[in-house]
N, C-alpha and C positions, 0 to 999 in steps of 0.2 A: 485389929486383925487377930484371928484366932490361931496363930501359929503355936505349935508345941514348943515347950521350953527345953529342947534337947541340945541346942547349939550352945557354944560358949558365948559369953557376953559380946566378945568382939565379932563373932560371926553373925550374931543377931543384929548388932548395930550396922554391920555392913549390909545385911539384907534389907533393913529398914531404909538405909541411905539410898540403896539402889532402887527400892520401891518408890521412895519420895522423888528421886531424880526422874524416874520414868513418868510420874504424874506431872512434874513441873515442865517437862518438855512436850507434853501432849498438847495438841491443838485445842482440845476441850478446856483444859486448865487455862491456857493462855487466853482463850476467848472469855472465860468467866472473869479472869483477873482484869482484863481490859474493860469489861463491862462494869465491874465494881469500881475500878479507878475512875471511870467516867461519872458514875453516880456519886462517888465520894468527893470529886472535884466540885461538882454542882452543889454539894452540901457543905462546902468550905471546911472539910475535915483536915486535920494535920496529918502529916506522914502518909499521904494518900497511897503511894506505891507500896509501902511496907504493909499497911493495914489491908490493902486489897490482896496482896500476896498471902498474908496470913489467913484472911477469911476464905479465900479460894482454896487454899490447901486444907484448911479445917473442913470445909464443905466436902471436898473429895474424900478425905479420910473418914468423915462421919458417914457418908453415903456407903462407902465400902464396908464399914462396921455394920451398918443397918442391913446391907445386902447379905453379909455373912450370917447375921442373926436370923434373917428370914430363911436362908438356906438351911441352917441348923434346925430350925423349927419344922420346916417342911420335910427334912430328912428323917425325922423321928417317926 
């Protein structure tokens, strides 16, 4: 995310934690996580729930980063 670095490290961490928490409770995130868990169970992966959570969160954060880059590009 392209947030300016004006906050103290503690404020920045709190903002990130709040942002991640909002992602994790969203229905879209929960749906993706369940879908990944289902796929990973069928693939006999280890630590299905943890890996699905990590992958879903990464996907959401990567998408936001991509959306931000596109917004920055189009704003120029």
